[in-house]
N, C-alpha and C positions, 0 to 999 in steps of 0.2 A: 532531568525532567522525564516524567513518564506521562504520556497522554493515554488514558485508558480508553478501551473500547466504548465504555458508557458515555465518555465526553465526546468521542468522535461522532456517536450517534446523536447526542443531545444537540451539538452544534451543526448537524447535517454536514460534516466534513467528508464529502464523497471523493475529493481529489487530494493527492498528496500535497499540493501546494497550500492547502488550507491549514496544514500543521503549523506554519509560521505564524498564524494568528493566535495560536495557543502556546507558543514557546518564544521566550525572549532571546534575542541574540541569534536567531536562526533565520536565514534568507534563502528562499527557494525560487529559482528563476529558470525560465526556458527562453534564452536569447534567440534561438532559431529552432527550425524543425528538427535539426540533427542532434542538438546538444541540450543538456540540462545541467544546471550548476547549483551546488549547495555551498553556502557560506555560513560558517559558524564562528561567532565572536569576531567577525571581520576577516577571518582567513579563508581565502578561496584561491582557485587557480583558473587559468584560462583553459577551457576544455579542448581548445585547438592546439595547446602547447605540447601534447604528447607526453606529459608527465603524469605520475600517479595522482589520484585525487587527494585533496586536503581532507575531505570527509568521506569515509567509506560507508557503504550502505549494506546491511545484512538483512536478508529475508529468511526468517526462521534459522538464523545463525549461518546461512550460506551467503557468501559475498556475491552481490549483483552489482551491475553497472547503475549509475545514478539514474539514467533515463528509463531503466526498467522500473524503478520505484515511482516515477512520476506517472502513475496510473490511478485507476479507480480503486478506492479503499472500501473494503466490505468485509464483514465478519471478522473483525480484528479483536484480539485479546488486549493488546496494548502496542504502543510505539515508544521505544526508549531513545531519548536524545542524550548522548554521552559526550560531554565536553572535555576537550584536552586530548593529548596523545593516548591512543588506545592499543599500543603495541603489546603490552603485557596481558591485557584482558582479552583482546579480540585476535591477536596474532598477526595484525597488519599495522604499519606505522601510523597512518591516518593522523597527521599532526594536529588538525583542528578538532577532531572528534569523530564520532560514529553514530549512525542511526540504525537501530535494530527493530525491524517490523516483525511482530509476532502474531500469527493468525490464531483463531480459536481452534482448539484441537478436539478431537473425538473424545467422548467420555465412555468410561467403563461401567458407570453405575446410574446415570440418569439421562432421560431424554429431554431435549430442548430445542427450540427453533423459533423462527419469526418470519414474518412477511411484512415488508414496508414499501411505501411508495411516496415519492415527493415530486412536486412540479415547480418550475422556476419561470421567471418572466421573460427568458430568452428562448421560448418554445422548447424548453427542456423538461425531461422527466427522468427520474431515477427509480428503478425498481430493484429491490434486493430480497433474497429469500435464503434461509438456511434451516437445516434440520439435522440433528444428530441423535443417535440412540445406541445403546449397547446391543449387539447382536447375540453375544453370549455373555451373560453377566460376569463382570470382573475378569473377563478374558479377552473379548474382542469387541471393538466399538467402531462406528463409522460416522462421519459428518460430511454433508453435502451442502455447498453454498454457491450462490450465483448472483450476478449483477448484470443489469442492462441499463445503459446510460446514453442519452442522446440530447443534444442541444445545438444552438446556433453558434457555438464557439465564442469568439469575442464580439460577435454581432456588429462587425465592422462593414461599412459600405465603401466600396472603391469608387471615388468620385469620377475618375476618368472613364471607367467602363460601366459604372452603375451596377456592378455586380455586388450583391449582398446576400446571396443564397449559400451561406456557409452552413456546414453541418460537421459536428463532431459526434461520433458513435463509438461505443465500446461495449463489448460484452465479455464476461469471464465466468468461468466455473472452476470450482475447487473441490477435490475429494480428499478427505483426511481419514486415515485409519490408525487404530492403535491395537496392538496385540501384546498381551502380557500373560504368557503361559505359566510363569512362575514369579515369585516375589523378587527374584534377582535378574530377570530378563524382561525388558520392554522394548518393543520395536514400534516406530511410528513411520508412516509413509504418507507424503503429502504430494499431490499432483495438481497443478493449476494450468489452465489454458486461458489465454487472453487474446482478443482480437480488437485492435483499435484503428479506427479510420478517421482522418481529418481532411475535409475538403475545403 
């Protein structure tokens, strides 16, 4: 399965857990504040067991922990959901499968960007923006993207204390560069910062 960036934007999938609505056989859960679990085709592991994950997550081909992936999604090229053992293609066993998150990269030949905002019924809003352009045509390009997201979380009221003032806030920024001095050499550098707070 490949979930394109266009589909992510069309269905307003701002959070990683929204992918399960577009992919059969994929279950994404956060059983507690410390752990996140991914189940593919019914195969999963207990995150407290201390064993390797059944589904590995890759961010631009770099292995990341599952809970790193359970964050705001923005300015993505696509998300690949690969079913079955991935030892040959990805280099790790991942017996149930793998998820590869691929961000939009800088371009060497055209400028592009967007600004968008959304509001939700749990006092939430999500603002995203991105812009990329070549600095030197066909040699050097850069892309900058960011997101700010806030809402009332699960909007749950504690009946014993009366506390219902929850807040989930996240902001992130990403800089992508590409440098291609010759036809045989291409270098890409991607830096991302994320800050997430849940009260």
